[in-house]
PQR file of N, CA, C, O and H, with PARSE charges and radii, in Angstrom:
ATOM      1  N   MET A   1     189.560  27.983   9.251 -0.4000 1.5000
ATOM      2  CA  MET A   1     190.993  28.189   8.792 -0.0000 2.0000
ATOM      3  C   MET A   1     191.284  27.390   7.336  0.5500 1.7000
ATOM      4  O   MET A   1     190.835  26.318   6.928 -0.5500 1.4000
ATOM      5  N   THR A   2     192.191  28.320   6.737 -0.4000 1.5000
ATOM      6  CA  THR A   2     192.852  28.241   5.370 -0.0000 2.0000
ATOM      7  C   THR A   2     193.722  27.279   5.383  0.5500 1.7000
ATOM      8  O   THR A   2     194.012  27.011   6.549 -0.5500 1.4000
ATOM      9  H   THR A   2     192.556  29.190   7.068  0.4000 1.0000
ATOM     10  N   THR A   3     194.348  26.549   4.531 -0.4000 1.5000
ATOM     11  CA  THR A   3     195.334  25.457   4.398 -0.0000 2.0000
ATOM     12  C   THR A   3     195.923  25.904   3.215  0.5500 1.7000
ATOM     13  O   THR A   3     195.431  26.277   2.150 -0.5500 1.4000
ATOM     14  H   THR A   3     194.112  26.766   3.584  0.4000 1.0000
ATOM     15  N   ARG A   4     197.224  25.781   3.660 -0.4000 1.5000
ATOM     16  CA  ARG A   4     198.385  26.390   2.119 -0.0000 2.0000
ATOM     17  C   ARG A   4     199.429  25.510   2.347  0.5500 1.7000
ATOM     18  O   ARG A   4     199.790  25.125   3.459 -0.5500 1.4000
ATOM     19  H   ARG A   4     197.623  25.478   4.525  0.4000 1.0000
ATOM     20  N   THR A   5     200.072  25.089   0.925 -0.4000 1.5000
ATOM     21  CA  THR A   5     200.996  24.137   0.713 -0.0000 2.0000
ATOM     22  C   THR A   5     201.994  24.774   0.241  0.5500 1.7000
ATOM     23  O   THR A   5     201.831  25.296  -0.862 -0.5500 1.4000
ATOM     24  H   THR A   5     199.779  25.402   0.022  0.4000 1.0000
ATOM     25  N   LEU A   6     203.265  24.919   0.897 -0.4000 1.5000
ATOM     26  CA  LEU A   6     204.787  25.548   0.453 -0.0000 2.0000
ATOM     27  C   LEU A   6     205.755  24.573   0.201  0.5500 1.7000
ATOM     28  O   LEU A   6     206.060  23.562   0.833 -0.5500 1.4000
ATOM     29  H   LEU A   6     203.397  24.495   1.793  0.4000 1.0000
ATOM     30  N   ALA A   7     206.187  25.059  -0.843 -0.4000 1.5000
ATOM     31  CA  ALA A   7     207.677  24.159  -1.219 -0.0000 2.0000
ATOM     32  C   ALA A   7     208.865  24.593  -0.282  0.5500 1.7000
ATOM     33  O   ALA A   7     209.246  25.742  -0.060 -0.5500 1.4000
ATOM     34  H   ALA A   7     205.940  25.880  -1.357  0.4000 1.0000
ATOM     35  N   LEU A   8     209.240  23.701   0.094 -0.4000 1.5000
ATOM     36  CA  LEU A   8     210.705  23.962   0.952 -0.0000 2.0000
ATOM     37  C   LEU A   8     211.580  25.289   0.415  0.5500 1.7000
ATOM     38  O   LEU A   8     211.945  26.210   1.146 -0.5500 1.4000
ATOM     39  H   LEU A   8     208.930  22.767  -0.087  0.4000 1.0000
ATOM     40  N   ASP A   9     211.821  25.189  -0.947 -0.4000 1.5000
ATOM     41  CA  ASP A   9     212.216  26.532  -1.559 -0.0000 2.0000
ATOM     42  C   ASP A   9     211.544  27.853  -1.394  0.5500 1.7000
ATOM     43  O   ASP A   9     212.051  28.955  -1.609 -0.5500 1.4000
ATOM     44  H   ASP A   9     211.525  24.441  -1.541  0.4000 1.0000
ATOM     45  N   GLU A  10     210.458  27.619  -1.025 -0.4000 1.5000
ATOM     46  CA  GLU A  10     209.690  28.953  -0.854 -0.0000 2.0000
ATOM     47  C   GLU A  10     209.831  29.721   0.661  0.5500 1.7000
ATOM     48  O   GLU A  10     209.727  30.929   0.873 -0.5500 1.4000
ATOM     49  H   GLU A  10     210.047  26.724  -0.851  0.4000 1.0000
ATOM     50  N   VAL A  11     210.065  28.777   1.517 -0.4000 1.5000
ATOM     51  CA  VAL A  11     210.462  28.995   2.818 -0.0000 2.0000
ATOM     52  C   VAL A  11     211.925  29.426   3.312  0.5500 1.7000
ATOM     53  O   VAL A  11     212.183  30.011   4.363 -0.5500 1.4000
ATOM     54  H   VAL A  11     210.149  27.796   1.344  0.4000 1.0000
ATOM     55  N   LYS A  12     212.685  29.072   2.476 -0.4000 1.5000
ATOM     56  CA  LYS A  12     214.255  29.249   2.763 -0.0000 2.0000
ATOM     57  C   LYS A  12     214.436  31.109   2.916  0.5500 1.7000
ATOM     58  O   LYS A  12     213.818  31.991   2.319 -0.5500 1.4000
ATOM     59  H   LYS A  12     212.475  28.597   1.622  0.4000 1.0000
ATOM     60  N   GLY A  13     215.264  31.188   3.704 -0.4000 1.5000
ATOM     61  CA  GLY A  13     215.731  32.711   3.719 -0.0000 2.0000
ATOM     62  C   GLY A  13     214.714  33.671   4.703  0.5500 1.7000
ATOM     63  O   GLY A  13     214.783  34.879   4.926 -0.5500 1.4000
ATOM     64  H   GLY A  13     215.766  30.471   4.189  0.4000 1.0000
ATOM     65  N   ARG A  14     213.887  32.801   5.128 -0.4000 1.5000
ATOM     66  CA  ARG A  14     213.057  33.558   5.846 -0.0000 2.0000
ATOM     67  C   ARG A  14     212.944  33.260   7.599  0.5500 1.7000
ATOM     68  O   ARG A  14     212.678  32.071   7.772 -0.5500 1.4000
ATOM     69  H   ARG A  14     213.831  31.819   4.947  0.4000 1.0000
ATOM     70  N   THR A  15     213.022  33.703   8.367 -0.4000 1.5000
ATOM     71  CA  THR A  15     213.520  33.580   9.916 -0.0000 2.0000
ATOM     72  C   THR A  15     212.230  32.925  10.255  0.5500 1.7000
ATOM     73  O   THR A  15     211.183  33.215   9.677 -0.5500 1.4000
ATOM     74  H   THR A  15     213.238  34.669   8.227  0.4000 1.0000
ATOM     75  N   VAL A  16     212.321  31.990  11.247 -0.4000 1.5000
ATOM     76  CA  VAL A  16     211.480  31.019  11.809 -0.0000 2.0000
ATOM     77  C   VAL A  16     210.449  31.705  12.586  0.5500 1.7000
ATOM     78  O   VAL A  16     209.287  31.298  12.571 -0.5500 1.4000
ATOM     79  H   VAL A  16     213.172  31.754  11.717  0.4000 1.0000
ATOM     80  N   GLU A  17     210.984  33.200  13.581 -0.4000 1.5000
ATOM     81  CA  GLU A  17     210.276  33.911  13.924 -0.0000 2.0000
ATOM     82  C   GLU A  17     208.969  34.310  13.283  0.5500 1.7000
ATOM     83  O   GLU A  17     207.835  34.169  13.739 -0.5500 1.4000
ATOM     84  H   GLU A  17     211.928  33.530  13.593  0.4000 1.0000
ATOM     85  N   ASP A  18     209.466  34.999  11.782 -0.4000 1.5000
ATOM     86  CA  ASP A  18     208.793  35.717  10.817 -0.0000 2.0000
ATOM     87  C   ASP A  18     207.615  34.621  10.380  0.5500 1.7000
ATOM     88  O   ASP A  18     206.392  34.748  10.444 -0.5500 1.4000
ATOM     89  H   ASP A  18     210.388  35.114  11.411  0.4000 1.0000
ATOM     90  N   PHE A  19     208.236  33.756  10.020 -0.4000 1.5000
ATOM     91  CA  PHE A  19     207.159  32.460   9.454 -0.0000 2.0000
ATOM     92  C   PHE A  19     206.065  32.155  10.311  0.5500 1.7000
ATOM     93  O   PHE A  19     204.913  32.195   9.879 -0.5500 1.4000
ATOM     94  H   PHE A  19     209.229  33.653   9.968  0.4000 1.0000
ATOM     95  N   LEU A  20     206.352  31.822  11.608 -0.4000 1.5000
ATOM     96  CA  LEU A  20     205.161  31.173  12.612 -0.0000 2.0000
ATOM     97  C   LEU A  20     204.441  32.635  12.975  0.5500 1.7000
ATOM     98  O   LEU A  20     203.245  32.474  13.219 -0.5500 1.4000
ATOM     99  H   LEU A  20     207.288  31.789  11.959  0.4000 1.0000
ATOM    100  N   ARG A  21     204.815  33.810  13.054 -0.4000 1.5000
ATOM    101  CA  ARG A  21     203.853  34.934  13.227 -0.0000 2.0000
ATOM    102  C   ARG A  21     202.670  34.905  12.190  0.5500 1.7000
ATOM    103  O   ARG A  21     201.457  35.067  12.321 -0.5500 1.4000
ATOM    104  H   ARG A  21     205.786  33.941  12.856  0.4000 1.0000
ATOM    105  N   GLU A  22     203.594  34.599  10.955 -0.4000 1.5000
ATOM    106  CA  GLU A  22     202.649  34.907   9.681 -0.0000 2.0000
ATOM    107  C   GLU A  22     201.562  33.877   9.753  0.5500 1.7000
ATOM    108  O   GLU A  22     200.418  34.169   9.405 -0.5500 1.4000
ATOM    109  H   GLU A  22     204.580  34.467  10.848  0.4000 1.0000
ATOM    110  N   VAL A  23     201.904  32.582  10.228 -0.4000 1.5000
ATOM    111  CA  VAL A  23     201.034  31.510  10.149 -0.0000 2.0000
ATOM    112  C   VAL A  23     199.709  31.753  11.311  0.5500 1.7000
ATOM    113  O   VAL A  23     198.582  31.267  11.220 -0.5500 1.4000
ATOM    114  H   VAL A  23     202.834  32.345  10.511  0.4000 1.0000
ATOM    115  N   VAL A  24     200.255  32.687  12.448 -0.4000 1.5000
ATOM    116  CA  VAL A  24     199.389  33.098  13.442 -0.0000 2.0000
ATOM    117  C   VAL A  24     198.446  33.701  12.771  0.5500 1.7000
ATOM    118  O   VAL A  24     197.357  33.198  12.496 -0.5500 1.4000
ATOM    119  H   VAL A  24     201.170  33.082  12.522  0.4000 1.0000
ATOM    120  N   ALA A  25     198.894  35.031  12.416 -0.4000 1.5000
ATOM    121  CA  ALA A  25     198.169  36.153  11.980 -0.0000 2.0000
ATOM    122  C   ALA A  25     197.285  35.981  10.900  0.5500 1.7000
ATOM    123  O   ALA A  25     196.320  36.745  10.879 -0.5500 1.4000
ATOM    124  H   ALA A  25     199.779  35.440  12.639  0.4000 1.0000
ATOM    125  N   HIS A  26     197.421  34.953   9.783 -0.4000 1.5000
ATOM    126  CA  HIS A  26     196.499  34.385   8.832 -0.0000 2.0000
ATOM    127  C   HIS A  26     195.586  33.442   9.459  0.5500 1.7000
ATOM    128  O   HIS A  26     194.396  33.463   9.145 -0.5500 1.4000
ATOM    129  H   HIS A  26     198.205  34.332   9.800  0.4000 1.0000
ATOM    130  N   GLN A  27     196.069  32.554  10.384 -0.4000 1.5000
ATOM    131  CA  GLN A  27     195.124  31.828  11.105 -0.0000 2.0000
ATOM    132  C   GLN A  27     194.942  30.750   9.899  0.5500 1.7000
ATOM    133  O   GLN A  27     193.876  30.674   9.288 -0.5500 1.4000
ATOM    134  H   GLN A  27     197.036  32.537  10.639  0.4000 1.0000
ATOM    135  N   GLU A  28     196.055  29.925   9.603 -0.4000 1.5000
ATOM    136  CA  GLU A  28     196.120  29.038   8.613 -0.0000 2.0000
ATOM    137  C   GLU A  28     196.693  28.012   8.991  0.5500 1.7000
ATOM    138  O   GLU A  28     197.410  27.963   9.990 -0.5500 1.4000
ATOM    139  H   GLU A  28     196.921  29.986  10.099  0.4000 1.0000
ATOM    140  N   VAL A  29     196.375  26.799   8.026 -0.4000 1.5000
ATOM    141  CA  VAL A  29     197.211  25.472   8.274 -0.0000 2.0000
ATOM    142  C   VAL A  29     198.061  25.590   7.146  0.5500 1.7000
ATOM    143  O   VAL A  29     197.604  25.509   6.006 -0.5500 1.4000
ATOM    144  H   VAL A  29     195.791  26.839   7.215  0.4000 1.0000
ATOM    145  N   LEU A  30     199.258  25.773   7.377 -0.4000 1.5000
ATOM    146  CA  LEU A  30     200.400  25.605   6.548 -0.0000 2.0000
ATOM    147  C   LEU A  30     201.075  24.343   6.552  0.5500 1.7000
ATOM    148  O   LEU A  30     201.475  23.850   7.606 -0.5500 1.4000
ATOM    149  H   LEU A  30     199.629  25.838   8.303  0.4000 1.0000
ATOM    150  N   THR A  31     201.243  23.727   5.317 -0.4000 1.5000
ATOM    151  CA  THR A  31     202.273  22.468   5.138 -0.0000 2.0000
ATOM    152  C   THR A  31     203.490  23.005   4.124  0.5500 1.7000
ATOM    153  O   THR A  31     203.314  23.578   3.049 -0.5500 1.4000
ATOM    154  H   THR A  31     200.918  24.127   4.461  0.4000 1.0000
ATOM    155  N   VAL A  32     204.848  22.651   4.784 -0.4000 1.5000
ATOM    156  CA  VAL A  32     205.854  22.648   4.064 -0.0000 2.0000
ATOM    157  C   VAL A  32     206.290  21.340   3.431  0.5500 1.7000
ATOM    158  O   VAL A  32     206.660  20.366   4.087 -0.5500 1.4000
ATOM    159  H   VAL A  32     204.991  22.186   5.657  0.4000 1.0000
ATOM    160  N   GLN A  33     206.220  21.388   2.089 -0.4000 1.5000
ATOM    161  CA  GLN A  33     206.289  20.191   1.684 -0.0000 2.0000
ATOM    162  C   GLN A  33     208.062  19.932   1.393  0.5500 1.7000
ATOM    163  O   GLN A  33     208.704  20.837   0.860 -0.5500 1.4000
ATOM    164  H   GLN A  33     205.921  22.179   1.556  0.4000 1.0000
ATOM    165  N   LEU A  34     208.682  18.739   1.765 -0.4000 1.5000
ATOM    166  CA  LEU A  34     209.986  18.604   1.630 -0.0000 2.0000
ATOM    167  C   LEU A  34     210.156  17.702   0.191  0.5500 1.7000
ATOM    168  O   LEU A  34     209.304  17.039  -0.402 -0.5500 1.4000
ATOM    169  H   LEU A  34     208.161  18.004   2.199  0.4000 1.0000
ATOM    170  N   PRO A  35     211.799  17.971  -0.185 -0.5600 1.5000
ATOM    171  CA  PRO A  35     211.858  17.511  -1.491  0.2800 2.0000
ATOM    172  C   PRO A  35     211.853  15.867  -1.538  0.5500 1.7000
ATOM    173  O   PRO A  35     211.832  15.374  -2.666 -0.5500 1.4000
ATOM    174  N   GLU A  36     211.868  15.050  -0.504 -0.4000 1.5000
ATOM    175  CA  GLU A  36     211.582  13.711  -0.297 -0.0000 2.0000
ATOM    176  C   GLU A  36     210.112  13.300  -0.385  0.5500 1.7000
ATOM    177  O   GLU A  36     209.654  12.195  -0.673 -0.5500 1.4000
ATOM    178  H   GLU A  36     211.885  15.450   0.413  0.4000 1.0000
ATOM    179  N   GLY A  37     209.533  14.327  -0.102 -0.4000 1.5000
ATOM    180  CA  GLY A  37     208.024  13.905  -0.404 -0.0000 2.0000
ATOM    181  C   GLY A  37     207.299  14.010   0.542  0.5500 1.7000
ATOM    182  O   GLY A  37     206.081  13.972   0.368 -0.5500 1.4000
ATOM    183  H   GLY A  37     209.906  15.225   0.133  0.4000 1.0000
ATOM    184  N   ASP A  38     208.024  14.222   2.220 -0.4000 1.5000
ATOM    185  CA  ASP A  38     207.438  14.326   3.273 -0.0000 2.0000
ATOM    186  C   ASP A  38     206.990  15.473   3.310  0.5500 1.7000
ATOM    187  O   ASP A  38     207.337  16.295   2.461 -0.5500 1.4000
ATOM    188  H   ASP A  38     209.013  14.253   2.361  0.4000 1.0000
ATOM    189  N   GLY A  39     206.122  15.780   4.301 -0.4000 1.5000
ATOM    190  CA  GLY A  39     205.637  17.006   4.414 -0.0000 2.0000
ATOM    191  C   GLY A  39     205.485  17.791   6.096  0.5500 1.7000
ATOM    192  O   GLY A  39     205.225  16.927   6.934 -0.5500 1.4000
ATOM    193  H   GLY A  39     205.841  15.112   4.991  0.4000 1.0000
ATOM    194  N   ILE A  40     205.581  18.991   6.602 -0.4000 1.5000
ATOM    195  CA  ILE A  40     205.330  19.167   7.913 -0.0000 2.0000
ATOM    196  C   ILE A  40     204.297  20.147   7.916  0.5500 1.7000
ATOM    197  O   ILE A  40     204.406  21.029   7.064 -0.5500 1.4000
ATOM    198  H   ILE A  40     205.792  19.692   5.921  0.4000 1.0000
ATOM    199  N   THR A  41     203.081  20.200   8.871 -0.4000 1.5000
ATOM    200  CA  THR A  41     202.203  20.645   8.988 -0.0000 2.0000
ATOM    201  C   THR A  41     202.058  21.618  10.244  0.5500 1.7000
ATOM    202  O   THR A  41     201.942  21.085  11.348 -0.5500 1.4000
ATOM    203  H   THR A  41     202.992  19.484   9.563  0.4000 1.0000
ATOM    204  N   ILE A  42     202.058  22.877  10.159 -0.4000 1.5000
ATOM    205  CA  ILE A  42     202.121  23.892  11.226 -0.0000 2.0000
ATOM    206  C   ILE A  42     200.394  24.308  11.344  0.5500 1.7000
ATOM    207  O   ILE A  42     199.714  24.545  10.345 -0.5500 1.4000
ATOM    208  H   ILE A  42     202.152  23.310   9.262  0.4000 1.0000
ATOM    209  N   GLN A  43     199.855  24.342  12.774 -0.4000 1.5000
ATOM    210  CA  GLN A  43     198.613  24.884  12.668 -0.0000 2.0000
ATOM    211  C   GLN A  43     198.801  25.486  14.103  0.5500 1.7000
ATOM    212  O   GLN A  43     199.259  24.905  15.087 -0.5500 1.4000
ATOM    213  H   GLN A  43     200.407  24.150  13.585  0.4000 1.0000
ATOM    214  N   PRO A  44     198.259  27.035  13.993 -0.5600 1.5000
ATOM    215  CA  PRO A  44     197.638  27.721  15.252  0.2800 2.0000
ATOM    216  C   PRO A  44     197.197  26.963  16.323  0.5500 1.7000
ATOM    217  O   PRO A  44     196.951  25.779  16.089 -0.5500 1.4000
ATOM    218  N   LEU A  45     197.014  27.467  17.668 -0.4000 1.5000
ATOM    219  CA  LEU A  45     195.888  26.802  18.379 -0.0000 2.0000
ATOM    220  C   LEU A  45     194.999  27.894  18.297  0.5500 1.7000
ATOM    221  O   LEU A  45     195.353  29.043  18.033 -0.5500 1.4000
ATOM    222  H   LEU A  45     197.214  28.428  17.858  0.4000 1.0000
ATOM    223  N   PRO A  46     193.741  27.500  18.543 -0.5600 1.5000
ATOM    224  CA  PRO A  46     192.546  28.289  18.403  0.2800 2.0000
ATOM    225  C   PRO A  46     192.768  29.355  19.518  0.5500 1.7000
ATOM    226  O   PRO A  46     193.382  29.115  20.557 -0.5500 1.4000
ATOM    227  N   ARG A  47     192.172  30.636  19.182 -0.4000 1.5000
ATOM    228  CA  ARG A  47     192.055  31.754  20.147 -0.0000 2.0000
ATOM    229  C   ARG A  47     190.923  31.345  21.087  0.5500 1.7000
ATOM    230  O   ARG A  47     189.834  30.953  20.668 -0.5500 1.4000
ATOM    231  H   ARG A  47     191.673  30.832  18.337  0.4000 1.0000
ATOM    232  N   LEU A  48     191.289  31.477  22.607 -0.4000 1.5000
ATOM    233  CA  LEU A  48     190.322  31.116  23.544 -0.0000 2.0000
ATOM    234  C   LEU A  48     189.472  32.800  23.830  0.5500 1.7000
ATOM    235  O   LEU A  48     189.795  33.987  23.876 -0.5500 1.4000
ATOM    236  H   LEU A  48     192.174  31.796  22.948  0.4000 1.0000
ATOM    237  N   LYS A  49     188.259  31.966  23.965 -0.4000 1.5000
ATOM    238  CA  LYS A  49     187.584  33.486  24.344 -0.0000 2.0000
ATOM    239  C   LYS A  49     187.441  33.707  25.937  0.5500 1.7000
ATOM    240  O   LYS A  49     187.119  32.894  26.803 -0.5500 1.4000
ATOM    241  H   LYS A  49     187.997  31.002  23.927  0.4000 1.0000
ATOM    242  N   PRO A  50     187.800  35.135  26.048 -0.5600 1.5000
ATOM    243  CA  PRO A  50     187.545  35.349  27.664  0.2800 2.0000
ATOM    244  C   PRO A  50     186.332  34.738  28.623  0.5500 1.7000
ATOM    245  O   PRO A  50     185.136  34.663  28.343 -0.5500 1.4000
ATOM    246  N   LEU A  51     186.938  34.368  29.716 -0.4000 1.5000
ATOM    247  CA  LEU A  51     185.870  33.472  30.452 -0.0000 2.0000
ATOM    248  C   LEU A  51     184.823  34.755  30.960  0.5500 1.7000
ATOM    249  O   LEU A  51     185.109  35.930  31.190 -0.5500 1.4000
ATOM    250  H   LEU A  51     187.910  34.429  29.944  0.4000 1.0000
ATOM    251  N   PRO A  52     183.686  34.143  31.027 -0.5600 1.5000
ATOM    252  CA  PRO A  52     182.685  35.392  31.420  0.2800 2.0000
ATOM    253  C   PRO A  52     182.732  35.657  32.896  0.5500 1.7000
ATOM    254  O   PRO A  52     183.069  34.763  33.672 -0.5500 1.4000
ATOM    255  N   GLU A  53     182.371  36.976  33.348 -0.4000 1.5000
ATOM    256  CA  GLU A  53     182.396  37.031  34.541 -0.0000 2.0000
ATOM    257  C   GLU A  53     181.126  37.060  35.328  0.5500 1.7000
ATOM    258  O   GLU A  53     180.296  37.946  35.125 -0.5500 1.4000
ATOM    259  H   GLU A  53     182.097  37.703  32.718  0.4000 1.0000
ATOM    260  N   LEU A  54     180.945  36.121  36.218 -0.4000 1.5000
ATOM    261  CA  LEU A  54     179.552  35.749  37.093 -0.0000 2.0000
ATOM    262  C   LEU A  54     179.454  36.599  38.354  0.5500 1.7000
ATOM    263  O   LEU A  54     180.327  36.925  39.159 -0.5500 1.4000
ATOM    264  H   LEU A  54     181.619  35.401  36.383  0.4000 1.0000
ATOM    265  N   GLU A  55     177.749  36.953  38.288 -0.4000 1.5000
ATOM    266  CA  GLU A  55     177.720  37.428  39.456 -0.0000 2.0000
ATOM    267  C   GLU A  55     177.732  36.577  40.617  0.5500 1.7000
ATOM    268  O   GLU A  55     177.594  35.364  40.463 -0.5500 1.4000
ATOM    269  H   GLU A  55     177.040  36.689  37.634  0.4000 1.0000
ATOM    270  N   GLY A  56     177.905  37.162  41.958 -0.4000 1.5000
ATOM    271  CA  GLY A  56     178.026  35.854  43.174 -0.0000 2.0000
ATOM    272  C   GLY A  56     179.032  36.727  44.087  0.5500 1.7000
ATOM    273  O   GLY A  56     179.486  37.862  43.942 -0.5500 1.4000
ATOM    274  H   GLY A  56     178.017  38.147  42.083  0.4000 1.0000
ATOM    275  N   PHE A  57     179.202  35.726  45.102 -0.4000 1.5000
ATOM    276  CA  PHE A  57     180.087  35.771  46.000 -0.0000 2.0000
ATOM    277  C   PHE A  57     180.494  34.821  46.726  0.5500 1.7000
ATOM    278  O   PHE A  57     179.679  33.905  46.837 -0.5500 1.4000
ATOM    279  H   PHE A  57     178.833  34.803  45.219  0.4000 1.0000
ATOM    280  N   VAL A  58     181.775  34.655  47.442 -0.4000 1.5000
ATOM    281  CA  VAL A  58     182.302  33.684  48.239 -0.0000 2.0000
ATOM    282  C   VAL A  58     181.992  34.110  49.541  0.5500 1.7000
ATOM    283  O   VAL A  58     182.337  35.216  49.955 -0.5500 1.4000
ATOM    284  H   VAL A  58     182.437  35.398  47.351  0.4000 1.0000
ATOM    285  N   PRO A  59     181.169  33.051  50.417 -0.5600 1.5000
ATOM    286  CA  PRO A  59     180.946  33.371  51.706  0.2800 2.0000
ATOM    287  C   PRO A  59     181.981  33.445  52.241  0.5500 1.7000
ATOM    288  O   PRO A  59     182.861  32.824  51.646 -0.5500 1.4000
ATOM    289  N   ASP A  60     182.445  34.191  53.576 -0.4000 1.5000
ATOM    290  CA  ASP A  60     183.433  34.233  54.669 -0.0000 2.0000
ATOM    291  C   ASP A  60     183.438  32.443  55.380  0.5500 1.7000
ATOM    292  O   ASP A  60     182.500  31.728  55.736 -0.5500 1.4000
ATOM    293  H   ASP A  60     181.730  34.695  54.059  0.4000 1.0000
ATOM    294  N   GLY A  61     184.458  32.283  55.366 -0.4000 1.5000
ATOM    295  CA  GLY A  61     184.713  30.972  56.343 -0.0000 2.0000
ATOM    296  C   GLY A  61     184.670  29.806  55.199  0.5500 1.7000
ATOM    297  O   GLY A  61     184.932  28.722  55.722 -0.5500 1.4000
ATOM    298  H   GLY A  61     185.220  32.863  55.078  0.4000 1.0000
ATOM    299  N   TRP A  62     184.468  29.719  54.068 -0.4000 1.5000
ATOM    300  CA  TRP A  62     184.154  28.725  53.043 -0.0000 2.0000
ATOM    301  C   TRP A  62     185.298  27.812  52.947  0.5500 1.7000
ATOM    302  O   TRP A  62     185.150  26.743  52.355 -0.5500 1.4000
ATOM    303  H   TRP A  62     184.255  30.599  53.644  0.4000 1.0000
ATOM    304  N   GLU A  63     186.634  28.188  53.568 -0.4000 1.5000
ATOM    305  CA  GLU A  63     187.884  27.039  53.531 -0.0000 2.0000
ATOM    306  C   GLU A  63     187.683  26.492  54.667  0.5500 1.7000
ATOM    307  O   GLU A  63     188.255  25.410  54.801 -0.5500 1.4000
ATOM    308  H   GLU A  63     186.754  29.057  54.049  0.4000 1.0000
ATOM    309  N   ASP A  64     187.000  26.894  55.643 -0.4000 1.5000
ATOM    310  CA  ASP A  64     186.750  26.006  57.010 -0.0000 2.0000
ATOM    311  C   ASP A  64     185.511  24.960  57.010  0.5500 1.7000
ATOM    312  O   ASP A  64     185.318  24.021  57.782 -0.5500 1.4000
ATOM    313  H   ASP A  64     186.536  27.773  55.534  0.4000 1.0000
ATOM    314  N   ALA A  65     184.649  25.446  55.801 -0.4000 1.5000
ATOM    315  CA  ALA A  65     183.465  24.598  56.221 -0.0000 2.0000
ATOM    316  C   ALA A  65     183.769  23.222  55.724  0.5500 1.7000
ATOM    317  O   ALA A  65     183.366  22.288  56.418 -0.5500 1.4000
ATOM    318  H   ALA A  65     184.805  26.208  55.174  0.4000 1.0000
ATOM    319  N   ILE A  66     184.363  22.985  54.725 -0.4000 1.5000
ATOM    320  CA  ILE A  66     184.599  21.535  54.418 -0.0000 2.0000
ATOM    321  C   ILE A  66     185.306  20.632  55.478  0.5500 1.7000
ATOM    322  O   ILE A  66     185.092  19.424  55.585 -0.5500 1.4000
ATOM    323  H   ILE A  66     184.690  23.744  54.161  0.4000 1.0000
ATOM    324  N   TYR A  67     186.145  21.331  56.225 -0.4000 1.5000
ATOM    325  CA  TYR A  67     186.924  20.756  57.279 -0.0000 2.0000
ATOM    326  C   TYR A  67     186.422  20.332  58.594  0.5500 1.7000
ATOM    327  O   TYR A  67     187.154  19.823  59.443 -0.5500 1.4000
ATOM    328  H   TYR A  67     186.318  22.312  56.138  0.4000 1.0000
ATOM    329  N   GLU A  68     184.897  20.591  58.789 -0.4000 1.5000
ATOM    330  CA  GLU A  68     184.887  21.009  60.249 -0.0000 2.0000
ATOM    331  C   GLU A  68     183.825  19.705  60.180  0.5500 1.7000
ATOM    332  O   GLU A  68     183.306  19.435  61.263 -0.5500 1.4000
ATOM    333  H   GLU A  68     184.302  21.005  58.100  0.4000 1.0000
ATOM    334  N   GLN A  69     183.537  19.074  59.321 -0.4000 1.5000
ATOM    335  CA  GLN A  69     182.675  18.064  59.391 -0.0000 2.0000
ATOM    336  C   GLN A  69     183.127  16.494  60.084  0.5500 1.7000
ATOM    337  O   GLN A  69     182.304  15.580  60.133 -0.5500 1.4000
ATOM    338  H   GLN A  69     183.959  19.293  58.441  0.4000 1.0000
TER
END
């Protein structure tokens, strides 16, 4: 992921939704620098890969097998 830093003035006038969608679309870590010297970092969650489909089967009565003991 790339990292980008913007001043608060560069973010003004944009909707929060557009701003967040841009961060996700570019998969970047974005820090907004406040005039007081503090900063806010926004980072998208990593995209998860789909789970693999495994071959096999679930036997009939599997729910009852544990409780019969």
